[in-house]
C-alpha positions in Angstrom: 0.0 0.0 0.0 1.4 3.3 -1.1 1.3 6.4 1.2 0.4 9.6 -0.6 -0.1 13.2 0.4 -3.5 14.4 -0.7 -4.2 18.2 -0.5 -7.9 19.3 -0.6 -9.8 22.5 -0.2 -12.9 22.4 1.9 -15.3 25.3 2.7 -16.7 25.1 6.2 -19.0 27.5 8.0 -17.8 28.1 11.5 -19.8 30.1 14.0 -17.6 32.6 15.8 -18.3 33.8 19.3 -19.3 37.2 17.9 -21.9 35.6 15.5 -23.2 33.5 18.3 -23.6 36.5 20.5 -25.3 38.5 17.7 -27.8 35.7 17.3 -28.5 35.7 21.0 -28.9 39.5 21.0 -31.5 39.2 18.2 -33.9 37.1 20.3 -33.6 39.3 23.4 -36.6 41.3 24.4 -36.0 45.0 25.0 -35.8 44.4 28.7 -33.3 41.6 28.3 -31.3 43.8 25.9 -31.2 46.6 28.5 -29.8 44.1 31.1 -27.3 42.8 28.6 -26.0 46.3 27.8 -25.6 46.9 31.6 -23.6 43.7 31.9 -21.3 44.7 29.0 -20.6 48.0 30.8 -19.4 46.0 33.8 -17.2 43.7 31.7 -15.7 46.2 29.2 -13.9 49.3 30.6 -14.1 51.0 27.2 -17.9 51.2 27.4 -19.6 54.2 29.1 -23.3 54.3 29.3 -25.5 57.4 29.5 -29.0 56.7 30.9 -31.9 58.4 29.3 -33.6 61.1 31.4 -37.3 60.9 32.3 -37.6 57.3 31.2 -38.7 54.8 33.8 -36.7 51.6 33.6 -37.6 48.0 33.9 -37.4 46.6 37.4 -38.9 43.1 36.6 -39.8 40.8 33.7 -42.9 41.0 31.5 -46.1 39.4 32.9 -45.6 35.6 32.5 -49.4 35.2 32.1 -49.4 36.9 28.8 -50.2 34.4 26.2 -49.8 34.4 22.4 -53.6 34.4 22.0 -54.8 37.0 24.4 -54.3 40.7 25.0 -52.5 41.8 28.2 -54.6 43.3 31.0 -52.6 46.5 31.0 -49.5 48.1 29.4 -47.1 50.1 31.4 -43.4 50.6 31.9 -43.8 50.0 35.6 -43.6 46.4 36.6 -43.9 46.2 40.3 -46.5 47.1 42.9 -46.5 47.0 46.7 -50.0 45.6 46.7 -50.6 43.5 49.9 -51.8 40.0 49.7 -55.3 39.0 50.6 -54.0 36.7 53.3 -52.6 39.6 55.3 -55.9 41.4 55.0 -57.7 38.4 56.4 -55.3 38.4 59.3 -56.1 42.0 60.1 -59.9 41.6 59.8 -59.8 38.6 62.1 -57.9 40.5 64.8 -60.5 43.4 64.6 -63.5 41.1 64.7 -62.4 38.5 67.3 -60.8 39.6 70.5 -60.2 36.2 72.0 -56.5 35.4 71.6 -57.2 31.6 71.1 -59.8 32.4 68.3 -57.2 34.7 66.6 -54.6 31.9 66.9 -57.0 29.3 65.4 -58.0 31.6 62.5 -54.4 32.5 61.8 -53.5 28.8 61.7 -56.3 28.2 59.2 -55.4 31.2 57.0 -51.7 30.0 56.9 -52.9 26.6 55.6 -55.2 27.9 52.9 -54.2 27.2 49.3 -54.4 29.7 46.4 -58.1 29.0 46.0 -59.1 29.3 49.6 -59.2 25.6 50.4 -57.6 24.1 53.5 -54.5 22.1 52.8 -55.0 18.7 54.4 -53.2 15.4 54.3 -54.6 13.2 51.6 -54.4 10.0 53.6 -55.2 11.5 57.0 -57.6 14.4 56.1 -58.4 15.5 59.6 -55.0 15.1 61.2 -53.7 18.5 62.1 -50.6 19.4 64.1 -52.4 21.6 66.7 -56.2 21.2 66.4 -58.8 18.5 66.5 -61.4 18.2 63.7 -64.2 19.8 65.8 -61.8 22.8 66.4 -61.2 23.1 62.7 -65.0 23.0 62.0 -65.5 25.9 64.5 -62.6 27.8 63.0 -64.0 27.5 59.5 -67.2 29.1 60.8 -65.3 31.9 62.4 -63.1 32.3 59.2 -66.3 32.8 57.1 -67.0 36.0 59.1 -63.9 37.6 57.7 -63.6 35.9 54.3 -66.0 34.9 51.5 -68.4 32.0 51.9 -66.8 28.7 51.1 -63.3 29.7 52.4 -61.6 27.0 54.4 -63.4 24.1 52.8 -61.6 20.8 52.5 -63.2 19.7 49.3 -65.3 21.1 46.4 -68.4 19.6 47.9 -67.8 21.2 51.2 -67.0 24.5 49.5 -70.4 24.5 47.7 -72.4 23.3 50.7 -70.9 26.1 52.9 -72.4 28.6 50.4 -76.0 27.5 50.3 -78.2 30.0 52.1 -80.8 28.6 54.5 -83.6 30.6 52.8 -83.0 28.8 49.4 -86.4 27.2 48.7 -85.0 23.8 47.8 -82.0 23.8 50.2 -82.3 20.2 51.1 -82.5 19.0 47.5 -79.5 21.2 46.6 -77.5 19.8 49.5 -78.4 16.2 48.5 -77.5 16.7 44.9 -74.1 18.3 45.8 -73.4 15.6 48.3 -74.4 12.6 46.2 -74.7 13.5 42.5 -72.3 16.4 41.8 -70.6 14.4 39.0 -74.0 13.9 37.3 -74.7 17.6 37.6 -71.3 18.5 36.2 -72.0 16.2 33.2 -75.6 17.4 32.8 -77.1 14.0 33.1 -80.5 15.5 33.6 -82.6 12.4 32.9 -80.6 10.2 35.3 -81.0 12.7 38.1 -84.7 13.2 37.4 -85.4 9.5 37.3 -83.3 8.7 40.4 -84.9 11.4 42.5 -88.3 11.2 40.9 -88.5 15.0 40.3 -89.4 17.0 37.2 -86.7 18.3 34.9 -87.4 21.9 35.5 -86.7 21.4 39.2 -83.4 19.8 38.4 -82.6 22.7 36.1 -83.5 25.2 38.8 -81.2 23.6 41.3 -78.4 23.3 38.7 -78.7 27.0 37.8 -78.5 27.9 41.5 -75.4 25.8 42.0 -73.8 27.5 39.1 -74.0 30.8 41.1 -71.8 29.3 43.8 -68.1 30.0 43.7 -65.9 26.8 43.5 -62.8 29.0 44.2 -63.9 31.5 46.9 -60.5 33.0 47.4 -58.6 32.5 44.1 -56.3 35.5 44.7 -55.3 34.8 48.3 -51.6 34.4 47.5 -49.4 37.3 48.2 -48.4 38.7 44.9 -47.1 41.8 43.1 -49.0 43.1 40.2 -46.9 43.0 37.1 -47.3 44.9 33.8 -45.8 44.4 30.4 -43.8 46.9 28.5 -44.1 46.4 24.8 -41.1 46.0 22.5 -43.0 47.4 19.5 -45.8 50.0 19.5 -48.3 50.3 16.6 -50.5 53.4 16.5 -53.3 54.5 14.2 -52.9 58.0 12.8 -54.7 60.1 10.2 -52.3 58.9 7.5 -52.7 55.2 8.5 -50.8 52.9 10.8 -47.3 53.8 12.1 -45.0 51.8 14.3 -41.7 52.1 16.2 -39.5 50.2 18.7 -40.2 51.1 22.3 -36.5 51.3 23.1 -36.1 55.0 23.9 -35.1 54.2 27.5 -32.1 52.1 26.4 -28.9 53.9 27.5 -26.7 55.4 24.8 -23.3 53.7 24.4 -20.1 55.8 24.4 -16.4 55.1 24.1 -14.3 55.7 27.2 -11.6 58.1 25.9 -9.3 57.5 28.8 -8.2 54.3 27.0 -7.7 55.7 23.5 -3.9 56.1 24.0 -3.5 52.4 24.7 -4.7 51.5 21.2 -1.5 52.9 19.7 0.9 50.9 21.8 2.3 47.5 21.1 2.3 45.8 24.5 0.1 43.3 26.3 -2.2 46.0 27.6 -2.7 47.2 24.0 -3.8 43.8 22.9 -6.4 43.7 25.7 -7.7 47.2 24.9 -7.9 46.4 21.2 -10.0 43.3 22.0 -12.3 45.3 24.2 -12.5 48.0 21.5 -13.6 45.4 19.0 -16.2 44.2 21.4 -17.4 47.8 21.9 -17.8 48.3 18.1 -19.5 44.9 17.8 -22.0 45.8 20.5 -23.1 49.0 18.7 -23.3 47.4 15.3 -25.2 44.3 16.6 -27.8 46.5 18.4 -28.4 48.5 15.3 -28.6 45.4 13.2 -31.1 43.9 15.6 -33.1 47.1 15.4 -33.2 47.2 11.6 -34.2 43.5 11.4 -37.1 43.9 13.8 -38.3 47.0 12.0 -38.2 45.2 8.6 -40.2 42.2 10.0 -42.8 44.4 11.7 -43.3 46.4 8.5 -44.1 43.2 6.6 -46.4 41.9 9.3 -48.4 45.1 9.3 -48.7 45.0 5.5 -49.7 41.3 5.5 -52.1 41.6 8.5 -53.6 45.0 7.7 -57.1 43.7 8.2 -56.4 42.6 11.7 -55.9 46.3 12.8 -59.4 47.0 11.5 -61.4 43.9 12.5 -59.3 42.0 15.1 -58.5 38.3 15.2 -61.2 37.1 12.8 -59.4 39.0 10.1 -56.0 37.4 10.6 -54.5 35.9 7.5 -52.3 32.8 7.4 -48.7 33.9 7.6 -45.4 31.9 7.9 -41.9 32.9 9.0 -40.8 31.7 5.5 -43.0 34.2 3.8 -41.6 37.1 5.9 -38.0 35.9 5.3 -38.5 36.1 1.6 -39.9 39.6 1.8 -37.0 41.0 3.7 -34.3 38.8 2.1 -33.2 37.1 5.3 -33.0 33.5 6.5 -36.1 32.0 8.1 -34.1 31.3 11.3 -33.3 35.0 11.6 -37.0 35.9 11.4 -37.7 33.2 14.0 -35.2 34.5 16.4 -36.1 38.2 15.9 -39.8 37.5 16.7 -39.1 35.5 19.9 -39.9 37.1 23.2 -41.3 40.3 21.6 -44.5 42.0 22.8 -46.4 44.3 20.4 -48.9 46.9 21.5 -51.6 47.6 18.9 -54.9 49.6 18.8 -56.5 46.1 19.2 -54.6 45.1 22.3 -51.1 44.0 23.4 -49.9 40.6 22.2 -47.0 38.3 21.7 -45.6 39.1 18.3 -46.0 35.4 17.3 -49.8 35.8 17.3 -49.4 37.3 13.8 -48.2 33.9 12.5 -51.3 31.7 12.7 -51.2 28.3 11.0 -53.6 27.7 8.2 -56.4 25.4 7.2 -57.4 24.6 3.6 -60.7 25.6 2.1 -62.7 23.7 -0.5 -62.0 26.5 -3.1 -58.2 25.9 -2.8 -57.5 28.9 -0.6 -56.6 28.9 3.1 -57.8 30.4 6.3 -55.9 31.0 9.6 -56.5 28.7 12.6 -57.1 31.8 14.7 -60.0 32.8 12.5 -61.4 29.3 12.6 -61.3 29.3 16.4 -63.2 32.6 16.5 -65.8 31.2 14.1 -66.1 28.1 16.3 -66.5 30.3 19.4 -69.2 32.4 17.7 -71.0 29.3 16.3 -71.2 27.6 19.7 -72.3 30.8 21.4 -75.3 31.0 19.0 -76.2 27.3 18.8 -79.5 25.9 20.1 -78.6 25.1 23.8 -81.4 22.5 23.9 -79.7 20.5 21.1 -76.0 21.4 20.9 -74.1 19.9 18.0 -71.4 17.3 18.4 -67.8 18.0 17.2 -68.5 15.8 14.1 -71.6 17.8 13.2 -69.7 21.1 13.7 -66.9 19.9 11.4 -69.5 18.9 8.8 -71.2 22.3 9.1 -67.8 24.1 8.6 -67.1 22.1 5.5 -70.6 22.4 3.9 -71.5 26.0 4.9 -68.1 27.7 5.3 -66.0 25.7 2.9 -63.5 24.9 5.6 -61.9 21.5 5.6 -61.5 20.5 9.2 -61.6 17.2 11.1 -63.6 16.3 14.2 -60.4 15.9 16.2 -59.3 19.4 15.2 -62.7 20.8 16.3 -62.3 19.0 19.6 -58.8 20.4 20.0 -59.8 24.0 19.3 -62.8 23.6 21.6 -60.6 22.5 24.5 -58.2 25.3 23.9 -61.1 27.7 24.1 -62.3 26.0 27.3 -65.7 25.2 25.7 -67.3 22.0 27.1 -68.5 19.1 25.0 -72.0 19.0 23.5 -73.3 16.9 26.4 -72.1 19.4 28.9 -73.5 22.4 26.9 -77.0 21.0 26.8 -79.7 23.0 28.6 -83.1 21.8 29.9 -86.2 23.1 28.2 -88.0 25.4 30.7 -91.3 24.2 29.2 -90.6 20.6 30.1 -91.9 19.1 33.4 
């Protein structure tokens, strides 16, 4: 076997640390970018930052409850609040109402053991085993607690929670208590005939009790946890003006980046210090150019989104058109992965509400005429259709799918209808069924 030397040329794409950082920078929210710039100031002595005047800064992260499908509750630069938790308010009211120190201690013990919905946290296997109090003490404490909190607070189960809320003057109090205690699952699943047959009562009586139970609160204290109110600060703002829609990045509070002239002389030297300073100078220039590149990329993307989704800003979600990252990437002449990263973690404020930027990229469903329709629009149509259906004879998912195909020209499967319905928190047809008031 002969040994030979073979020389070949190969072209490889290597990701430098600067490119990797630029990619990371692109997917930062404005708040994360602000924090990153502050970190760079600490690491690089050549960077001097000048904070913007009269611009409140972030002191927390955007509201984690903001979803891609729903508007935020409020938009503000401020992110924290000193709002006191409801638990503390219950303590204070108990002290004012009950002067006996043992009663105060018992109520405080119960309040400390309430979960986020106002239920008592008890051991699953030993439900009435408490560290300090017997079951009869707990029962008495719950009665006291209900003088300072909403009815149902302190319950150890859903059944007990509902039973605690039934007023004595309810005309059919005994029937309501019996149904909750023994047939709550049948009520939840609207098994009207089974209940009426078992209890030998007319359907209108079953419906009356069911409607009353619906007025009770299964989570009497859902905001009991101590919390701070958080608000979101949008990364992009879209406004409607006389000339049409305009938009801009909400980054005016970002500090301006300046070169520290104290180190300029070191750039001319040829020693070890000069090498370090040169490296930091390159990092300084890279930071400025990367921030500007990020800015221009986001602006290009938002411009295309507004053009493609113009009807949304007039009619809302029902007017959203199918749109993909690939379509936007072709429009701006960038790679799809760049568009994907640039649209991550971005909040956009519009005249129709504040949303995750990704809400403008709904998937599509085919129509019988060869066109397409966004999934978001189909969900809104489904929501409207179910809201207007005959509650005495609600349609099954299969029948709704057939209706969409025959009447709306939308090709959709039963399983997809079921999936969308669950995402919209709409119960099945059997659980949507009402009782005819004329029946007896």
